[in-house]
C-alpha positions as CSV (number, residue, x, y, z in Angstrom):
1,M,-175.2,-123.0,-66.8
2,K,-174.6,-124.6,-63.5
3,N,-177.3,-125.2,-60.9
4,V,-176.8,-124.0,-57.3
5,T,-178.9,-124.2,-54.2
6,I,-179.2,-121.2,-51.9
7,S,-180.8,-120.6,-48.5
8,M,-182.5,-117.4,-47.5
9,A,-185.1,-116.1,-45.0
10,E,-188.7,-116.6,-45.9
11,A,-189.3,-112.8,-46.1
12,D,-186.4,-112.5,-48.6
13,L,-187.7,-115.4,-50.7
14,A,-191.2,-113.8,-50.8
15,W,-189.6,-110.5,-52.0
16,V,-187.4,-112.4,-54.6
17,R,-190.5,-114.2,-55.9
18,A,-192.4,-110.9,-56.2
19,Q,-189.5,-109.3,-58.1
20,A,-189.2,-112.2,-60.4
21,G,-192.9,-112.3,-61.1
22,A,-192.9,-108.5,-61.8
23,A,-190.1,-109.0,-64.3
24,G,-191.9,-112.0,-65.9
25,V,-189.1,-114.5,-65.3
26,S,-188.5,-117.4,-63.0
27,V,-186.8,-117.0,-59.6
28,S,-183.8,-118.8,-60.9
29,R,-183.5,-116.5,-64.0
30,W,-184.0,-113.4,-61.9
31,M,-181.3,-114.4,-59.4
32,A,-178.9,-115.2,-62.3
33,D,-179.6,-111.8,-63.9
34,Q,-179.0,-110.0,-60.6
35,V,-175.7,-111.8,-60.0
36,A,-174.6,-111.1,-63.7
37,E,-175.6,-107.4,-63.4
38,R,-173.7,-107.0,-60.1
39,H,-170.6,-108.7,-61.6
40,K,-170.8,-106.5,-64.7
41,R,-171.1,-103.3,-62.5
42,Q,-168.1,-104.5,-60.4
43,R,-165.9,-105.0,-63.5
44,E,-166.9,-101.6,-64.9
45,Q,-166.1,-99.9,-61.6
46,A,-162.7,-101.7,-61.4
47,A,-162.0,-100.6,-65.0
48,A,-162.9,-97.0,-64.2
49,S,-160.7,-97.1,-61.1
50,D,-157.8,-98.3,-63.2
51,R,-158.4,-95.5,-65.7
52,I,-158.4,-92.9,-62.9
53,E,-155.2,-94.4,-61.4
54,R,-153.5,-94.3,-64.8
55,F,-154.5,-90.7,-65.3
56,H,-153.2,-89.7,-61.9
57,A,-149.9,-91.6,-62.5
58,E,-149.5,-89.7,-65.9
59,L,-150.3,-86.4,-64.2
60,R,-147.8,-87.1,-61.4
61,A,-145.2,-88.0,-64.0
62,Q,-145.9,-84.8,-66.0
63,F,-145.6,-82.7,-62.9
64,E,-142.3,-84.4,-62.0
65,Q,-141.0,-83.7,-65.6
66,D,-142.1,-80.1,-65.3
67,R,-140.4,-79.8,-61.8
68,L,-137.2,-81.2,-63.2
69,A,-137.4,-78.8,-66.2
70,G,-138.0,-75.8,-63.8
71,V,-141.6,-75.2,-64.8
72,V,-143.4,-73.4,-62.0
73,H,-147.1,-74.1,-61.4
74,P,-149.3,-71.9,-59.2
75,A,-150.1,-73.3,-55.8
76,R,-153.4,-75.1,-55.6
77,T,-154.5,-72.7,-52.9
78,Q,-153.7,-69.7,-55.0
79,T,-156.9,-68.0,-56.1
80,Y,-157.8,-66.6,-59.5
81,R,-157.6,-63.1,-58.2
82,E,-154.2,-63.7,-56.7
83,M,-152.9,-65.0,-60.0
84,I,-154.2,-61.9,-61.8
85,D,-152.8,-59.6,-59.1
86,E,-149.4,-61.2,-59.4
87,G,-149.5,-61.0,-63.2
88,Y,-149.2,-64.8,-63.4
89,D,-150.5,-64.9,-66.9
90,E,-151.6,-62.0,-69.1
91,R,-154.2,-64.1,-70.8
92,F,-156.3,-63.7,-67.6
93,R,-156.4,-60.0,-68.2
94,R,-157.8,-60.1,-71.7
95,F,-161.3,-60.1,-70.2
96,D,-160.6,-57.0,-68.1
97,H,-162.4,-54.3,-70.0
98,P,-164.4,-51.3,-68.8
99,A,-167.3,-52.2,-71.0
100,V,-167.8,-55.4,-69.0
101,S,-169.8,-54.5,-65.9
102,A,-168.8,-56.0,-62.6
103,G,-172.3,-55.5,-61.2
104,P,-175.6,-57.1,-61.7
105,D,-176.9,-54.5,-64.1
106,G,-174.8,-55.8,-67.0
107,A,-172.6,-54.0,-69.5
108,D,-173.5,-50.5,-70.7
109,E,-175.2,-51.1,-74.0
110,G,-173.8,-47.8,-75.4
111,H,-170.2,-49.0,-75.4
112,D,-168.5,-50.8,-78.2
113,L,-167.8,-54.4,-77.0
114,R,-165.6,-55.4,-79.9
115,H,-162.2,-56.7,-78.7
116,V,-163.4,-57.5,-75.2
117,A,-162.5,-61.2,-75.3
118,E,-160.0,-61.0,-78.1
119,G,-156.5,-59.5,-77.9
120,R,-156.5,-56.4,-80.0
121,D,-153.7,-57.6,-82.2
122,E,-155.4,-60.9,-82.7
123,F,-158.6,-59.4,-84.1
124,Q,-158.4,-57.5,-87.3
125,H,-161.7,-56.3,-88.5
126,D,-161.8,-55.8,-92.3
127,G,-165.6,-55.4,-92.5
128,A,-166.2,-58.9,-93.7
129,E,-168.3,-61.3,-91.7
130,R,-166.4,-64.2,-90.0
131,T,-167.7,-67.7,-90.6
132,G,-165.9,-69.2,-87.6
133,S,-164.0,-71.6,-89.8
134,E,-160.9,-69.4,-90.1
């Protein structure tokens, strides 16, 4: 380690001494730890920023490939309800079922709720219990 000399206001030095004392280390060790922690945090933030930039670049490249291939994505301002109303994707409609209540009272307990979330042709009930590993 290298030695350095720093200058600071008396009030700041009193605070640093108190912090170092509370941590049970010397002022020199406490200052070195603070600098090392800040340096580490800065490197981690830079790495995270780089990962975000790479993700955005990959996303932009994928959208450009989709655009060139003629794939149409819904507008960002398009709402879920508008997508359903326009029939954008029938997968959204698989949850539309009269047994699922739109109100705060919940579903009517007397109705059969099988096939509410599954497409009817995807779910074949043979009477056997499903384990979830199929």
